[in-house]
Kinemage of the C-alpha trace (Angstrom):
@kinemage 1
@onewidth
@group {chain A} dominant
@subgroup {mainchain}
@vectorlist {calphas} color= white
{ca met a 1} P 64.591 64.462 -11.983
{ca ala a 2} L 61.870 64.824 -9.577
{ca asn a 3} L 62.178 63.146 -6.040
{ca val a 4} L 59.403 62.323 -3.135
{ca tyr a 5} L 59.650 64.362 -0.229
{ca lys a 6} L 58.066 63.109 2.935
{ca phe a 7} L 57.180 65.366 5.613
{ca arg a 8} L 55.905 64.844 9.124
{ca val a 9} L 53.393 67.728 9.923
{ca lys a 10} L 52.421 68.138 13.650
{ca leu a 11} L 49.968 70.576 14.923
{ca gln a 12} L 51.343 72.818 17.851
{ca glu a 13} L 49.789 72.173 20.873
{ca leu a 14} L 48.021 68.916 19.639
{ca glu a 15} L 51.060 66.909 18.437
{ca lys a 16} L 49.961 63.655 20.096
{ca tyr a 17} L 46.382 63.823 18.666
{ca leu a 18} L 47.033 65.430 14.987
{ca trp a 19} L 49.551 64.292 13.075
{ca arg a 20} L 50.477 63.622 9.238
{ca asp a 21} L 53.192 61.669 7.201
{ca ile a 22} L 52.716 63.198 3.579
{ca glu a 23} L 54.520 62.358 0.310
{ca ile a 24} L 54.549 64.797 -2.426
{ca ser a 25} L 56.928 65.613 -5.409
{ca ser a 26} L 59.548 67.735 -5.107
{ca leu a 27} L 58.771 69.594 -8.519
{ca ser a 28} L 55.532 70.822 -6.589
{ca thr a 29} L 54.923 74.314 -5.406
{ca met a 30} L 55.273 75.736 -2.118
{ca ser a 31} L 51.504 76.647 -2.420
{ca lys a 32} L 50.594 72.895 -3.522
{ca phe a 33} L 52.358 71.755 -0.601
{ca ala a 34} L 50.429 74.031 1.600
{ca tyr a 35} L 46.933 73.184 0.234
{ca ser a 36} L 47.946 69.163 0.817
{ca ile a 37} L 48.591 70.216 4.491
{ca leu a 38} L 45.291 71.900 4.865
{ca ala a 39} L 43.552 69.185 2.922
{ca ser a 40} L 44.973 66.469 5.020
{ca tyr a 41} L 43.654 68.167 8.296
{ca gln a 42} L 40.334 68.806 6.470
{ca ala a 43} L 40.705 72.543 6.567
{ca gln a 44} L 38.332 74.258 4.663
{ca gly a 45} L 40.776 76.826 3.359
{ca ser a 46} L 38.891 79.988 4.410
{ca his a 47} L 41.762 81.763 5.820
{ca leu a 48} L 45.068 82.983 5.220
{ca phe a 49} L 48.288 80.817 5.168
{ca gly a 50} L 51.981 81.487 5.114
{ca ile a 51} L 55.027 79.055 5.435
{ca thr a 52} L 58.227 80.493 6.746
{ca tyr a 53} L 61.955 78.798 5.938
{ca asp a 54} L 64.962 79.782 6.350
{ca asn a 55} L 63.890 83.593 7.109
{ca phe a 56} L 61.619 83.541 3.908
{ca arg a 57} L 58.005 83.692 3.855
{ca tyr a 58} L 55.956 82.129 1.408
{ca glu a 59} L 52.543 83.810 1.441
{ca phe a 60} L 50.124 85.709 -1.055
{ca asp a 61} L 49.704 89.203 -0.796
{ca tyr a 62} L 46.152 90.239 -0.627
{ca asp a 63} L 46.470 94.084 -1.027
{ca gly a 64} L 49.454 94.061 1.226
{ca glu a 65} L 47.363 93.401 4.176
{ca val a 66} L 49.439 90.177 5.138
{ca phe a 67} L 52.927 91.921 4.446
{ca asp a 68} L 52.578 94.608 7.109
{ca ser a 69} L 52.103 92.102 9.760
{ca leu a 70} L 55.447 90.088 9.258
{ca asp a 71} L 57.965 89.616 11.530
{ca asp a 72} L 61.102 91.777 11.129
{ca asp a 73} L 63.320 88.874 10.771
{ca ile a 74} L 61.858 87.878 7.487
{ca glu a 75} L 64.157 88.829 4.517
{ca asp a 76} L 61.663 88.609 2.043
{ca val a 77} L 58.056 87.458 0.920
{ca ile a 78} L 57.558 85.218 -2.036
{ca pro a 79} L 53.891 84.292 -3.804
{ca pro a 80} L 54.224 80.233 -2.783
{ca asn a 81} L 52.701 79.537 -6.317
{ca thr a 82} L 56.023 80.384 -7.811
{ca val a 83} L 58.500 78.511 -6.039
{ca lys a 84} L 59.066 74.793 -6.177
{ca leu a 85} L 59.956 72.665 -3.367
{ca ser a 86} L 63.058 71.418 -4.844
{ca ser a 87} L 64.542 75.280 -5.267
{ca leu a 88} L 64.841 75.162 -1.625
{ca lys a 89} L 67.529 72.720 -1.665
{ca leu a 90} L 65.986 70.951 1.568
{ca lys a 91} L 67.904 67.923 3.401
{ca val a 92} L 66.582 65.089 5.776
{ca gly a 93} L 65.919 66.884 9.015
{ca asp a 94} L 65.380 70.277 7.634
{ca lys a 95} L 62.144 72.131 9.451
{ca leu a 96} L 59.466 74.553 8.010
{ca glu a 97} L 56.552 76.406 9.927
{ca met a 98} L 53.168 76.894 8.316
{ca glu a 99} L 50.656 79.328 10.117
{ca tyr a 100} L 46.919 79.242 8.924
{ca asp a 101} L 44.050 81.501 10.246
{ca tyr a 102} L 46.520 84.514 11.478
{ca gly a 103} L 45.195 84.721 15.171
{ca ala a 104} L 43.577 81.714 15.534
{ca gly a 105} L 46.933 80.014 16.386
{ca trp a 106} L 46.756 76.929 13.990
{ca thr a 107} L 50.843 76.384 13.633
{ca phe a 108} L 51.754 73.267 12.113
{ca asp a 109} L 55.638 72.168 12.711
{ca ile a 110} L 56.852 70.298 9.248
{ca glu a 111} L 60.085 68.252 9.211
{ca leu a 112} L 61.498 66.797 6.128
{ca ile a 113} L 61.990 63.109 7.209
{ca ser a 114} L 62.882 61.356 3.915
{ca ile a 115} L 64.001 61.915 0.184
{ca ser a 116} L 63.524 59.268 -2.480
{ca pro a 117} L 64.054 59.159 -6.192
{ca met a 118} L 60.446 59.335 -7.881
{ca gln a 119} L 59.630 56.183 -9.919
{ca lys a 120} L 58.765 56.596 -13.572
{ca gly a 121} L 55.463 57.214 -14.130
{ca thr a 122} L 54.260 57.422 -10.578
{ca gly a 123} L 53.968 61.458 -10.446
{ca thr a 124} L 50.098 61.469 -10.378
{ca his a 125} L 50.185 59.329 -7.052
{ca tyr a 126} L 51.219 62.485 -5.095
{ca pro a 127} L 50.173 63.969 -2.614
{ca tyr a 128} L 49.858 61.220 -0.497
{ca ile a 129} L 48.974 60.655 3.215
{ca thr a 130} L 51.044 57.567 4.674
{ca asp a 131} L 50.433 57.996 8.227
{ca gly a 132} L 48.975 59.927 10.758
{ca ala a 133} L 46.594 60.410 13.672
{ca gly a 134} L 43.333 62.374 14.281
{ca trp a 135} L 40.282 63.401 12.602
{ca gly a 136} L 41.558 67.066 11.509
{ca ile a 137} L 40.606 70.662 12.589
{ca ile a 138} L 37.272 72.502 13.147
{ca glu a 139} L 37.420 75.457 11.427
{ca asp a 140} L 36.785 78.932 13.434
{ca thr a 141} L 38.261 77.515 16.507
{ca cys a 142} L 41.584 77.528 18.179
{ca pro a 143} L 44.008 74.601 19.477
{ca gly a 144} L 42.846 75.629 22.746
{ca glu a 145} L 39.367 74.804 22.053
{ca leu a 146} L 40.127 71.599 20.558
{ca leu a 147} L 42.138 70.735 23.721
{ca asp a 148} L 38.883 71.377 25.842
{ca tyr a 149} L 36.741 69.134 23.383
{ca ile a 150} L 39.306 66.236 24.063
{ca lys a 151} L 39.184 66.678 27.654
{ca gln a 152} L 35.411 66.760 27.279
{ca ile a 153} L 35.495 63.608 25.136
{ca asp a 154} L 37.736 61.799 27.553
{ca lys a 155} L 35.273 62.635 30.567
{ca thr a 156} L 31.985 62.044 29.170
{ca gly a 157} L 32.318 60.205 26.035
{ca val a 158} L 30.122 62.825 24.131
{ca leu a 159} L 31.552 63.788 20.679
{ca pro a 160} L 30.944 67.523 19.732
{ca lys a 161} L 29.404 68.238 16.541
{ca tyr a 162} L 30.122 70.651 13.794
{ca glu a 163} L 29.183 71.488 10.380
{ca his a 164} L 31.955 69.647 7.987
{ca his a 165} L 32.474 70.899 4.680
{ca tyr a 166} L 32.769 67.660 3.141
{ca ile a 167} L 28.879 67.321 4.176
{ca pro a 168} L 27.132 70.446 3.458
{ca leu a 169} L 24.384 71.183 5.830
{ca cys a 170} L 25.021 68.448 7.788
{ca glu a 171} L 26.570 68.050 11.440
{ca val a 172} L 28.997 65.412 12.026
{ca glu a 173} L 30.745 64.258 15.180
{ca trp a 174} L 34.299 65.430 15.681
{ca asp a 175} L 36.032 62.374 17.294
{ca tyr a 176} L 39.674 63.161 17.813
{ca ile a 177} L 40.798 59.386 17.593
{ca arg a 178} L 39.439 58.856 14.467
{ca phe a 179} L 42.046 58.698 11.477
{ca asp a 180} L 40.428 57.185 8.179
{ca ile a 181} L 43.511 57.368 5.597
{ca glu a 182} L 41.538 55.704 2.817
{ca thr a 183} L 38.706 58.369 2.702
{ca leu a 184} L 41.340 61.090 3.193
{ca asn a 185} L 43.359 59.720 0.553
{ca ala a 186} L 40.530 59.239 -1.756
{ca leu a 187} L 39.673 62.927 -1.301
{ca leu a 188} L 42.950 64.662 -0.993
{ca lys a 189} L 43.850 65.547 -4.754
{ca gly a 190} L 40.488 66.736 -5.320
{ca glu a 191} L 40.717 68.869 -2.148
{ca val a 192} L 43.857 70.142 -3.050
{ca gln a 193} L 42.684 71.370 -6.570
{ca lys a 194} L 39.522 73.066 -4.891
{ca leu a 195} L 42.040 74.891 -2.420
{ca gln a 196} L 44.502 76.057 -5.095
{ca asp a 197} L 41.228 77.308 -7.277
{ca ala a 198} L 40.128 79.122 -4.002
{ca tyr a 199} L 43.378 80.908 -3.411
{ca glu a 200} L 44.936 81.394 -6.893
{ca asp a 201} L 41.933 82.576 -8.623
{ca phe a 202} L 40.769 84.999 -6.204
{ca glu a 203} L 42.564 87.603 -7.814
{ca glu a 204} L 46.177 88.547 -9.541
{ca trp a 205} L 48.895 88.704 -7.148
{ca glu a 206} L 50.782 92.127 -7.227
């Protein structure tokens, strides 16, 4: 029987500006969970990611390059598309951590805030964003740069521009206050599938 897990996901250093509440099926893989987080923050998925929980690391191995950089406390590294969330036996209050774009400093603090039975016939509803704040991240920057943008916006009212992957070849304004949950949810499942294709069709994992 599937349950619905609701996670609160906060971006370190930007917790009060960028956070999400995400519901997802307990039968989803760890990789689908990661893609849901990335898509909810409008990340393009052009960098590596890893989720750590209970001294295990859920991460794809690109020719061993990722494994060599792991913390010595990690007991094992497991491809995230081979493990379902339900197998972790999570309880409300359990916390995970997800890194994205190693070296850039994007780290997500993840807490399981509720577990509820999934209603029959509603599986395709998930993943789903139920609440949050902030527009999302800008690729190839770091949290410190976004904080500088926020200070700049608060001081001058001028919004920085960047090339958004939803709108190719078109610069859009980054407004950290904006949170369009309807648009995010309308795009979420399609973006999750795009990320899955990008990460899991790249090569055969060893």
